[in-house]
C-alpha positions as CSV (number, residue, x, y, z in Angstrom):
1,M,-23.6,27.7,-34.6
2,A,-23.6,24.4,-32.6
3,K,-26.5,23.3,-30.8
4,Y,-25.2,21.5,-28.1
5,V,-23.0,21.0,-24.9
6,G,-21.6,17.3,-24.7
7,A,-20.9,16.8,-21.3
8,I,-18.6,13.1,-20.4
9,D,-20.5,12.3,-16.4
10,Q,-17.4,9.1,-15.7
11,G,-18.6,8.0,-11.9
12,T,-17.3,5.3,-10.1
13,T,-20.0,2.7,-10.8
14,S,-20.8,3.8,-15.2
15,S,-20.0,6.4,-17.8
16,R,-22.3,8.6,-19.6
17,F,-22.1,11.4,-22.1
18,I,-24.9,13.8,-22.1
19,L,-26.0,16.2,-24.7
20,F,-27.5,19.3,-23.4
21,D,-29.3,22.3,-25.7
22,K,-29.2,25.8,-24.9
23,D,-31.5,25.6,-21.9
24,G,-29.4,23.7,-20.0
25,K,-32.3,20.4,-21.1
26,I,-30.6,17.4,-21.9
27,V,-31.6,16.0,-25.4
28,A,-29.8,12.6,-25.5
29,V,-28.3,10.3,-23.0
30,D,-26.4,6.5,-23.0
31,Q,-24.7,4.8,-20.2
32,R,-22.8,1.7,-19.6
33,E,-21.0,0.3,-16.9
34,H,-17.7,-0.8,-16.1
35,E,-16.2,-3.9,-14.0
36,Q,-15.8,-3.5,-10.1
37,I,-12.7,-5.8,-8.8
38,N,-12.2,-6.4,-6.0
39,P,-8.6,-8.3,-5.9
40,K,-9.2,-8.5,-1.6
41,A,-10.9,-7.2,1.3
42,G,-11.0,-3.4,1.3
43,W,-9.4,-3.4,-2.1
44,V,-11.4,-1.6,-4.7
45,E,-9.9,-1.3,-9.3
46,H,-11.0,-0.5,-11.8
47,D,-9.9,-0.8,-15.5
48,A,-8.9,2.3,-16.7
49,S,-8.8,0.6,-20.3
50,E,-12.5,-0.4,-20.4
51,I,-13.6,2.9,-18.9
52,W,-11.6,4.4,-21.5
53,R,-13.9,2.1,-24.0
54,R,-17.1,3.0,-22.4
55,T,-16.8,6.3,-22.9
56,R,-15.9,6.2,-26.3
57,E,-19.3,3.8,-26.2
58,V,-21.2,5.9,-24.5
59,I,-20.5,8.4,-26.6
60,G,-21.1,7.0,-30.0
61,G,-24.5,5.8,-28.1
62,A,-25.6,10.0,-27.7
63,L,-24.7,10.6,-30.7
64,A,-27.0,8.0,-32.5
65,R,-29.9,8.0,-30.2
66,Y,-30.1,11.4,-31.0
67,D,-28.9,11.4,-34.7
68,A,-26.4,14.3,-33.8
69,R,-23.2,14.3,-35.5
70,A,-20.0,15.6,-34.4
71,G,-20.5,19.5,-35.8
72,D,-23.9,19.6,-33.6
73,I,-21.7,20.2,-30.5
74,E,-20.1,23.2,-29.9
75,A,-17.8,22.1,-27.0
76,I,-17.5,18.8,-24.2
77,G,-16.4,18.8,-20.3
78,I,-15.4,15.8,-18.2
79,T,-16.5,15.2,-14.7
80,N,-15.2,12.2,-12.7
81,Q,-15.0,10.5,-9.5
82,R,-12.7,12.4,-7.9
83,E,-9.5,10.2,-6.1
84,S,-9.2,7.7,-8.7
85,T,-6.1,6.8,-9.7
86,V,-4.3,6.0,-12.8
87,V,-0.3,5.8,-13.5
88,W,0.4,4.4,-17.9
89,E,3.4,4.0,-19.7
90,R,3.7,7.3,-22.2
91,E,4.1,5.8,-25.1
92,S,2.3,2.5,-25.1
93,G,-0.6,3.8,-23.6
94,K,-1.2,1.3,-21.3
95,P,-1.3,1.0,-17.5
96,I,0.6,-0.2,-15.3
97,H,-1.6,-1.3,-12.8
98,N,-5.4,-1.4,-12.3
99,S,-7.1,2.2,-11.2
100,I,-7.0,2.8,-7.8
101,V,-10.8,3.7,-6.8
102,W,-10.9,6.8,-4.2
103,Q,-12.8,4.2,-1.6
104,D,-10.1,1.2,-1.9
105,T,-8.1,1.1,1.9
106,R,-5.0,-0.6,0.9
107,T,-3.4,2.1,1.8
108,D,-4.1,2.2,5.6
109,Q,-0.9,1.0,6.9
110,L,1.3,3.2,4.7
111,V,-1.4,6.5,5.4
112,R,-0.2,5.8,9.1
113,E,3.6,5.8,8.0
114,L,3.4,9.0,6.1
115,A,2.3,11.1,9.6
116,G,4.6,9.4,11.5
117,E,5.0,11.9,14.9
118,A,3.4,14.6,13.0
119,G,-0.3,13.1,12.9
120,L,-2.5,12.8,9.9
121,D,-2.4,16.4,9.3
122,R,1.2,17.5,9.3
123,L,0.2,18.6,4.7
124,R,-3.5,20.1,5.7
125,D,-2.3,24.0,6.0
126,R,-0.6,23.5,2.4
127,V,-3.1,21.0,0.7
128,G,-5.9,21.0,2.8
129,L,-6.8,17.3,3.8
130,P,-5.8,15.2,6.1
131,L,-3.5,11.9,5.6
132,S,-5.8,9.2,4.3
133,T,-6.5,6.5,2.7
134,Y,-9.4,8.5,0.2
135,F,-6.8,10.3,-1.5
136,S,-4.3,10.2,-4.7
137,G,-1.1,10.4,-3.4
138,P,-0.8,7.6,-1.0
139,K,-2.2,5.4,-4.0
140,V,0.8,6.6,-6.5
141,A,3.0,6.7,-4.0
142,W,1.5,2.5,-3.8
143,L,1.7,1.8,-7.4
144,L,5.5,3.4,-7.4
145,E,6.2,0.8,-4.8
146,N,4.7,-2.3,-5.4
147,V,5.0,-2.4,-9.4
148,D,8.2,-3.9,-11.3
149,G,10.4,-1.5,-12.2
150,A,7.8,1.4,-11.7
151,R,9.9,4.3,-9.6
152,E,12.8,3.9,-11.8
153,R,11.1,4.8,-15.1
154,A,8.1,7.4,-13.6
155,E,11.7,9.7,-12.7
156,N,12.8,8.6,-16.1
157,G,9.3,10.4,-17.1
158,E,7.9,7.1,-18.7
159,L,5.1,7.0,-17.2
160,A,2.3,9.3,-16.2
161,F,-0.2,9.7,-13.6
162,G,-3.5,11.3,-13.5
163,T,-7.2,11.1,-11.6
164,M,-10.0,9.8,-14.1
165,D,-10.8,13.5,-15.9
166,T,-6.5,13.2,-17.2
167,W,-6.7,9.5,-18.0
168,L,-9.9,10.6,-20.0
169,L,-8.8,14.3,-21.6
170,W,-5.0,12.0,-22.5
171,N,-7.0,9.6,-24.9
172,L,-9.7,12.1,-26.4
173,T,-6.7,14.3,-27.5
174,G,-4.6,12.0,-28.7
175,G,-3.2,9.7,-26.2
176,V,0.3,8.3,-27.3
177,K,0.3,10.8,-30.3
178,G,0.5,14.2,-29.1
179,G,-2.4,13.6,-25.9
180,I,-3.1,16.3,-23.8
181,H,-1.7,15.5,-19.6
182,A,-3.3,18.1,-18.1
183,T,-6.2,18.4,-15.0
184,D,-7.9,21.1,-13.5
185,V,-7.9,22.8,-10.0
186,T,-11.0,21.0,-8.5
187,N,-9.1,17.3,-9.4
188,A,-5.6,18.6,-8.4
189,S,-7.1,19.6,-4.6
190,R,-8.3,15.6,-4.2
191,T,-5.0,14.2,-4.6
192,M,-2.8,15.5,-1.7
193,L,-0.2,17.3,-3.8
194,M,-1.9,20.4,-4.6
195,D,-1.0,23.7,-2.4
196,L,-4.0,25.4,-1.9
197,E,-2.8,29.0,-2.8
198,S,-0.3,28.6,-5.2
199,L,-1.8,26.2,-7.4
200,D,0.7,24.4,-8.0
201,W,1.9,21.3,-7.2
202,H,3.4,21.4,-3.6
203,E,7.1,20.2,-3.5
204,P,6.9,19.0,0.5
205,S,4.2,16.9,0.0
206,L,6.1,15.5,-3.4
207,E,9.3,14.5,-0.8
208,L,6.9,13.1,1.6
209,M,5.7,10.5,-0.5
210,G,8.1,9.8,-2.8
211,I,6.0,10.9,-6.3
212,P,8.1,12.5,-9.3
213,R,6.7,15.4,-10.4
214,A,8.0,14.2,-14.5
215,M,5.0,12.5,-14.0
216,L,2.3,14.9,-13.6
217,P,0.2,16.6,-15.1
218,E,-0.2,20.3,-16.0
219,I,-2.8,22.3,-13.7
220,R,-5.0,24.5,-15.8
221,S,-8.0,26.5,-14.6
222,S,-12.1,24.2,-15.1
223,S,-13.1,25.7,-17.6
224,E,-10.8,26.7,-20.6
225,V,-10.4,24.8,-24.4
226,Y,-7.5,22.1,-23.8
227,G,-7.7,20.9,-27.2
228,E,-9.5,18.8,-29.4
229,A,-11.0,15.3,-29.7
230,S,-9.2,13.0,-31.7
231,G,-10.7,9.1,-33.3
232,T,-13.6,9.6,-31.6
233,A,-17.5,10.1,-33.0
234,V,-16.3,13.8,-31.6
235,G,-13.7,14.2,-33.6
236,G,-12.5,17.9,-33.7
237,R,-14.5,19.2,-31.1
238,P,-12.1,21.3,-28.5
239,I,-13.2,19.8,-24.7
240,A,-13.5,22.9,-22.6
241,G,-14.5,22.0,-18.9
242,I,-12.9,19.7,-16.3
243,L,-14.4,20.2,-12.9
244,G,-14.2,16.8,-10.3
245,D,-18.0,15.4,-9.6
246,Q,-18.6,17.4,-6.2
247,Q,-17.7,20.4,-7.6
248,A,-19.5,19.9,-10.7
249,A,-22.5,19.6,-8.7
250,L,-21.7,22.3,-7.5
251,F,-21.2,24.7,-10.6
252,G,-24.1,22.8,-11.8
253,Q,-26.6,24.1,-9.1
254,T,-25.2,27.7,-10.0
255,C,-24.1,28.0,-5.9
256,F,-21.4,30.7,-7.3
257,A,-21.8,32.9,-5.1
258,R,-20.0,32.9,-1.5
259,G,-22.1,31.4,1.1
260,E,-24.1,29.3,-1.2
261,A,-24.3,25.2,-0.6
262,K,-26.1,22.4,-2.5
263,N,-25.6,18.5,-0.7
264,T,-26.0,15.3,-3.1
265,Y,-27.6,12.6,-1.5
266,G,-26.3,9.1,-2.2
267,T,-24.4,6.2,-1.3
268,G,-23.0,8.4,1.0
269,S,-24.0,12.4,1.1
270,F,-21.1,15.7,0.2
271,L,-22.0,19.0,1.0
272,L,-20.3,21.6,-0.4
273,L,-20.3,25.3,0.6
274,N,-19.0,27.9,-1.6
275,T,-16.6,30.3,0.7
276,G,-15.8,33.1,-2.5
277,E,-11.8,33.2,-2.6
278,Q,-11.2,32.6,0.8
279,I,-9.5,29.6,2.1
280,V,-11.3,29.0,5.2
281,R,-9.8,26.1,6.6
282,S,-11.5,23.4,9.2
283,Q,-10.0,20.6,11.6
284,K,-13.7,18.8,10.5
285,L,-13.8,19.8,7.1
286,L,-12.2,19.0,4.0
287,T,-10.7,22.3,2.3
288,T,-10.9,22.2,-1.4
289,L,-11.1,23.9,-4.8
290,G,-14.6,24.9,-6.2
291,S,-13.4,26.6,-9.4
292,K,-11.2,28.2,-11.7
293,L,-13.0,30.0,-14.7
294,G,-10.0,30.5,-17.2
295,D,-7.4,33.6,-16.9
296,G,-10.2,34.1,-13.5
297,R,-9.2,34.1,-9.2
298,P,-10.2,30.8,-7.6
299,T,-13.0,29.4,-5.4
300,Y,-12.9,27.7,-2.1
301,V,-15.2,25.2,-0.5
302,L,-15.2,23.2,2.6
303,E,-16.9,20.0,2.1
304,G,-18.5,17.8,4.2
305,S,-18.3,14.5,3.5
306,I,-20.7,12.2,4.8
307,A,-20.1,8.0,4.5
308,V,-23.7,6.6,4.5
309,T,-26.5,8.2,4.0
310,G,-28.9,5.6,0.9
311,A,-26.1,3.1,1.7
312,L,-28.6,2.8,4.6
313,I,-31.8,2.7,2.7
314,Q,-29.7,-0.3,0.7
315,W,-28.8,-2.0,3.7
316,L,-32.8,-2.0,5.0
317,R,-33.5,-3.9,1.5
318,D,-30.5,-6.2,1.6
319,R,-30.3,-7.3,5.2
320,L,-33.2,-6.5,6.8
321,K,-35.6,-7.4,4.0
322,L,-37.7,-4.8,5.5
323,I,-38.3,-3.1,1.8
324,E,-38.0,-4.3,-1.5
325,S,-37.1,-1.3,-2.9
326,A,-35.6,2.1,-1.8
327,P,-38.6,4.2,-2.8
328,E,-40.6,2.1,-0.7
329,V,-38.6,3.1,2.4
330,E,-40.7,6.4,2.1
331,D,-44.0,4.2,2.0
332,L,-43.2,2.6,5.3
333,A,-41.5,5.6,7.3
334,R,-45.3,7.3,6.8
335,T,-47.0,4.6,8.4
336,V,-45.8,6.4,11.8
337,E,-46.6,10.2,12.7
338,D,-42.8,10.8,14.7
339,N,-39.4,8.1,15.1
340,G,-40.7,7.0,18.3
341,G,-37.9,7.7,20.4
342,V,-35.6,5.5,17.7
343,Y,-32.4,6.9,16.7
344,F,-30.4,5.2,13.9
345,V,-26.8,6.0,13.4
346,P,-25.5,4.1,10.2
347,A,-21.1,4.4,11.1
348,F,-21.0,1.0,9.8
349,S,-17.4,1.4,9.3
350,G,-16.9,4.4,11.4
351,L,-17.9,8.5,11.0
352,F,-17.1,10.8,8.9
353,A,-17.4,14.1,8.8
354,P,-17.3,16.4,11.1
355,Y,-16.0,13.4,13.5
356,W,-13.6,11.5,12.0
357,R,-14.0,8.6,13.8
358,D,-13.0,4.9,12.7
359,D,-13.3,3.3,15.8
360,A,-17.7,4.3,15.5
361,R,-20.1,1.7,14.2
362,G,-23.5,1.5,14.2
363,V,-26.3,1.5,16.6
364,I,-29.8,2.1,17.0
365,V,-30.5,3.4,20.2
366,G,-34.3,4.7,21.6
367,L,-35.9,0.6,21.4
368,T,-38.7,0.5,23.7
369,A,-41.5,-2.8,22.7
370,Y,-43.5,0.1,21.4
371,A,-40.9,0.6,18.2
372,N,-41.7,-1.2,14.1
373,Q,-40.5,-1.7,11.3
374,G,-42.0,1.7,10.2
375,H,-39.7,3.7,13.0
376,I,-37.0,2.2,12.1
377,A,-37.3,2.9,8.5
378,R,-38.5,6.4,9.5
379,A,-34.9,6.6,11.9
380,A,-32.4,5.7,8.6
381,L,-34.3,8.5,6.8
382,E,-34.2,11.1,9.9
383,A,-30.7,10.3,10.3
384,T,-29.2,11.4,6.7
385,A,-30.7,14.7,7.5
386,W,-29.5,15.0,11.6
387,Q,-25.8,14.1,9.4
388,S,-26.4,17.1,6.7
389,R,-27.4,19.6,10.0
390,E,-23.9,18.0,11.5
391,V,-22.1,18.9,8.9
392,V,-24.1,22.5,7.9
393,D,-23.6,23.5,11.1
394,E,-19.5,23.3,11.5
395,A,-19.3,24.7,7.6
396,N,-21.6,27.9,9.9
397,A,-19.6,27.8,12.3
398,V,-16.0,28.2,10.6
399,A,-16.9,30.4,7.2
400,D,-19.1,32.8,8.8
401,V,-21.6,32.4,6.4
402,P,-24.7,31.1,7.5
403,L,-26.8,29.0,5.4
404,S,-29.3,30.8,3.4
405,E,-31.0,27.6,1.7
406,L,-29.5,24.3,0.4
407,K,-29.9,23.1,-3.2
408,V,-30.4,19.7,-3.6
409,D,-30.0,16.4,-6.2
410,G,-29.0,12.8,-5.7
411,G,-31.1,10.0,-6.5
412,M,-32.9,10.8,-1.9
413,T,-34.3,13.6,-3.5
414,T,-37.3,12.2,-4.9
415,N,-38.1,11.1,-1.0
416,E,-40.3,13.7,-0.2
417,L,-40.7,13.4,3.5
418,L,-36.4,13.1,3.9
419,M,-36.8,16.3,1.9
420,Q,-39.2,17.8,4.4
421,F,-37.6,17.1,7.7
422,Q,-34.2,18.5,5.8
423,A,-35.5,21.7,5.8
424,D,-36.7,21.0,9.3
425,V,-33.4,20.7,11.0
426,L,-32.0,22.9,9.3
427,G,-34.2,25.8,9.7
428,V,-34.1,26.9,5.7
429,P,-35.2,26.1,2.7
430,V,-34.5,23.3,1.0
431,V,-33.9,23.1,-3.2
432,R,-34.1,20.6,-6.5
433,P,-34.1,21.5,-9.3
434,A,-36.1,20.6,-12.2
435,V,-32.8,19.2,-14.4
436,T,-31.7,16.8,-11.6
437,E,-28.1,15.2,-14.1
438,T,-26.9,18.6,-11.8
439,T,-22.7,16.5,-11.7
440,A,-23.1,16.7,-16.1
441,L,-24.7,19.9,-16.4
442,G,-21.7,21.7,-14.2
443,A,-19.2,20.3,-16.4
444,A,-20.9,21.5,-19.6
445,F,-21.9,24.7,-18.0
446,A,-17.6,25.3,-17.7
447,A,-17.4,23.7,-21.4
448,G,-19.8,26.1,-22.8
449,L,-18.7,29.7,-21.2
450,A,-15.1,28.6,-22.1
451,V,-16.3,28.7,-26.1
452,G,-18.9,31.3,-25.3
453,F,-22.0,29.2,-25.7
454,W,-23.0,30.9,-22.3
455,S,-21.9,34.7,-22.1
456,D,-21.6,34.3,-18.2
457,Q,-22.5,32.6,-14.9
458,D,-25.7,35.4,-15.0
459,E,-26.5,33.5,-17.5
460,L,-25.9,29.6,-16.4
461,R,-28.6,31.4,-13.6
462,E,-30.7,31.7,-16.1
463,R,-30.9,28.9,-17.6
464,W,-31.3,26.8,-14.1
465,S,-34.8,26.3,-13.0
466,E,-36.3,25.0,-9.5
467,D,-38.9,22.1,-9.0
468,K,-39.5,22.1,-5.7
469,R,-38.9,23.5,-2.4
470,W,-39.9,22.5,0.9
471,E,-40.1,25.6,3.4
472,P,-39.0,24.6,7.2
473,E,-42.3,23.7,9.6
474,M,-41.1,22.6,12.8
475,E,-41.1,24.4,16.2
476,E,-37.4,25.0,17.1
477,S,-37.4,24.1,20.3
478,V,-38.6,20.7,18.4
479,R,-36.0,20.4,16.5
480,E,-33.2,21.6,18.6
481,H,-34.3,18.8,21.2
482,E,-34.2,15.6,18.8
483,Y,-30.6,17.3,17.7
484,G,-30.4,17.0,21.0
485,Q,-31.1,13.4,21.4
486,W,-30.0,12.1,17.5
487,K,-25.9,14.1,19.0
488,K,-26.9,11.9,22.3
489,A,-27.1,8.8,20.1
490,V,-24.2,9.2,18.1
491,T,-21.8,9.4,21.4
492,R,-23.0,5.8,21.8
493,S,-21.5,4.1,18.5
494,F,-17.8,5.7,19.5
495,D,-15.5,3.6,20.4
496,W,-16.5,0.1,19.7
497,V,-13.6,-0.9,17.9
498,E,-11.1,-1.7,20.2
499,Q,-7.2,0.0,19.3
500,E,-4.9,-2.6,18.8
């Protein structure tokens, strides 16, 4: 029997290939960055062909590093930056344009036109998402309008659309020589084009955005054998799992039951709450797919997207020069006992969940002559925890499954002051896993389940292990008073940008 499951982790700045053993431990990893292309202000692109090259390189690199062979791998999973959009020629395999990345805002005017008098929520009841530059559908519509001949070629079936999972799957399974053109339910649910209930493409959305069905991939489950790899160092091995990155992190944290949640702390933060087989709709959070295992029933999640968390610490380092490296923020924050009444709302380009205010801008409030660098550093860390508290409150309110603990992952979880404060303001334990690469682990888990490397979700829970747990220590009266002050600070960020 093969000894490992591999995971391709295709992210916004780099691609990695990680080998996991039966215990869910990392045995080998290789990583390569790719170019960030910014043709204009607000435009963010990637060269999809470069990403495919980097993917082949990291697969070979990880195998070489551990002296492993393709036959040692039972299956391969894919996890990916969500929403980023690729359109390519079926005959040549060449993209017709650079990939438009999830952060890109070029479709802002198009989104307003699509909203019309019906508003940004005109599709939300069926697809779970508001009209936004964030999602794939408007990006596809932009490409069809702005690349010469693209619409006609798409209608004739000459072009294929996919998010990064689809692009990699197609190439891994043969590309122009019979590559599989498919995606999974989690990635499809981030396009604004999939019906949450039928798990099929939503015709009214396609009609609204002018997207021909002929260019769309088949929607399949998150855990099944899609096809065999060919033309790479893992030729002949089954590709058997696909999950968008945040859903993969939820799966890697083994949050399989209704009411279980994880929060990933990166540039921004993403809280996902499992709502089981129930579709829970919210005007403040996103409703999306959590996973679907083979022929099983789909699970759904509520997602709270926070724009700025880790990016605020980078700002303190790069702009204010308060620290020389990100980890130093904890030491600086510990030079004071509390925030000294200072609150920092990092609405650098507006606020995401639960406010969705693009007129907001960042504010530091509560300053007195007593405040110093330590107070600002502490307020910056606390901003991450308070924003997460707001998202958790909204999820608890609409899902009616009160959070009993929060599993955490991402770079900021090494900051123990932040993790303790997060537990304090939520009033529930915060738990960090032993294997912090939960996104790649989730993709590996999905692939391994499909081929019997792991038997079921109970076995996956056994493979997951806890590294550290923080219990809440703050008195409830103090917590709620401080939360009230935070809420007051948030209102000071509103209405800063005057709408034309």
